[in-house]
C-alpha positions as CSV (number, residue, x, y, z in Angstrom):
1,M,0.0,0.0,0.0
2,G,1.4,3.3,-1.0
3,S,1.1,6.7,0.6
4,A,-1.7,9.2,0.0
5,V,0.8,11.0,-2.2
6,S,1.2,8.1,-4.7
7,R,-2.2,6.6,-4.3
8,V,-3.4,8.4,-7.4
9,A,-0.9,8.0,-10.2
10,A,1.1,11.0,-11.3
11,A,0.3,12.5,-14.6
12,T,2.5,11.6,-17.6
13,S,5.4,13.9,-18.3
14,E,3.5,15.3,-21.3
15,E,0.4,16.0,-19.2
16,A,2.5,17.6,-16.4
17,L,4.3,19.8,-18.9
18,A,1.0,21.0,-20.5
19,H,-0.4,21.7,-17.0
20,F,2.5,23.6,-15.6
21,E,3.1,25.6,-18.8
22,S,-0.5,26.6,-18.8
23,L,-0.4,27.8,-15.2
24,L,2.1,30.5,-16.3
25,K,-0.7,31.9,-18.6
26,Y,-2.8,32.5,-15.5
27,E,-0.3,33.2,-12.7
28,T,2.8,35.2,-11.9
29,D,4.7,35.4,-8.6
30,C,6.0,38.0,-6.3
31,W,9.6,37.8,-7.5
32,D,8.6,38.3,-11.1
33,V,6.4,41.3,-10.2
34,H,9.1,42.8,-8.0
35,H,11.8,42.3,-10.7
36,A,9.5,44.1,-13.3
37,L,8.7,47.0,-10.9
38,T,12.3,47.5,-9.8
39,N,13.9,47.3,-13.2
40,D,11.5,49.6,-15.1
41,L,10.0,46.6,-16.9
42,Q,6.4,47.1,-15.8
43,N,4.2,46.3,-18.8
44,F,1.1,45.6,-16.7
45,V,-1.2,47.3,-14.3
46,L,-0.8,45.9,-10.8
47,V,-4.1,46.0,-9.0
48,D,-4.7,45.5,-5.3
49,V,-8.2,44.1,-5.1
50,R,-8.6,44.4,-1.3
51,G,-10.7,47.0,0.3
52,E,-9.6,50.6,0.6
53,T,-8.7,50.5,4.3
54,L,-6.3,47.5,3.8
55,Y,-4.8,49.2,0.7
56,E,-4.1,52.4,2.7
57,Q,-2.5,50.4,5.5
58,G,0.0,48.8,3.2
59,H,0.2,47.9,-0.5
60,I,2.8,47.2,-3.1
61,Q,4.4,50.4,-4.4
62,G,3.0,51.1,-7.8
63,A,-0.2,49.2,-7.3
64,I,-3.6,50.8,-7.8
65,N,-6.6,50.0,-5.7
66,I,-9.7,48.6,-7.3
67,P,-11.6,46.4,-4.8
68,H,-12.8,43.4,-6.8
69,P,-16.6,44.3,-6.5
70,R,-15.8,47.6,-8.2
71,L,-14.0,46.2,-11.3
72,N,-16.2,47.3,-14.2
73,E,-15.9,48.7,-17.7
74,K,-16.4,52.3,-16.5
75,R,-13.6,52.0,-13.9
76,L,-11.3,50.4,-16.5
77,A,-12.1,52.9,-19.3
78,E,-8.8,54.7,-18.8
79,F,-6.8,51.6,-19.8
80,P,-6.3,50.3,-23.4
81,H,-8.4,47.2,-23.9
82,D,-5.2,45.0,-24.3
83,T,-3.7,46.1,-20.9
84,L,-2.6,43.2,-18.9
85,F,-3.9,43.4,-15.3
86,V,-2.1,41.6,-12.5
87,V,-4.3,41.2,-9.5
88,Y,-3.4,40.5,-5.9
89,C,-5.1,40.3,-2.5
90,A,-4.2,39.4,1.1
91,G,-2.7,36.0,0.3
92,P,-3.4,32.4,-0.4
93,H,-6.2,32.3,2.2
94,C,-8.1,35.0,0.1
95,N,-10.1,34.4,-3.1
96,G,-10.3,38.0,-4.0
97,T,-7.9,37.5,-6.8
98,E,-10.1,34.8,-8.4
99,K,-13.1,37.1,-8.1
100,A,-11.2,39.9,-9.7
101,A,-9.8,37.7,-12.4
102,I,-13.3,36.4,-13.3
103,R,-14.6,40.0,-13.5
104,L,-11.7,41.1,-15.7
105,A,-12.0,38.0,-18.0
106,K,-15.7,38.6,-18.4
107,L,-14.9,42.1,-19.5
108,G,-12.5,40.7,-22.1
109,R,-9.4,42.0,-20.3
110,P,-6.1,40.1,-20.1
111,V,-5.4,39.1,-16.5
112,K,-3.0,37.1,-14.3
113,K,-3.0,36.7,-10.6
114,M,0.1,37.3,-8.4
115,I,0.2,34.1,-6.3
116,G,0.9,34.7,-2.6
117,G,-0.6,38.2,-2.5
118,V,0.5,40.5,0.3
119,T,1.5,37.5,2.5
120,G,3.8,36.1,-0.3
121,W,5.2,39.6,-0.9
122,L,6.2,40.0,2.7
123,D,7.4,36.4,3.0
124,E,9.9,37.2,0.2
125,G,11.3,40.1,2.2
126,F,9.7,42.9,0.1
127,E,8.2,45.9,1.6
128,L,4.7,47.5,1.5
129,Q,4.0,51.2,1.2
130,S,1.3,52.8,3.2
131,L,-0.6,56.0,2.3
132,T,0.9,57.4,5.6
133,D,4.4,56.8,4.1
134,V,3.4,58.7,0.9
135,C,2.0,61.6,2.8
136,K,5.1,61.8,5.0
137,K,7.3,62.0,1.9
138,R,5.1,64.7,0.3
139,I,5.3,66.8,3.5
140,A,9.1,66.5,3.9
């Protein structure tokens, strides 16, 4: 008797390749987003889909805040239709990214989720920016 891990046979190499390659069409990670942001390679709009209060308390620098229930054509009108949106929320325990991605896909917009969200961002050692930090810099 095998373990619960091997009880169901693994996919073939060909199936595994197709599956894992397809995931990259839907997901990106904190390191790739951070690299793009810090190397002037940002060719996407980073969207924090949490509520405004959480965004104000701490968000990824360069992200805009559109809570997932407010993602609609009117709110996105300022962006060209082929703009890639990368969405994130609190972390792996939150399904806000999936709700946001569904809304964006229904609007015909390209979308990927940043896996890990804020939790993953912090776990990688990256910092968040709060609106208090922004105000302090403007005053100084």
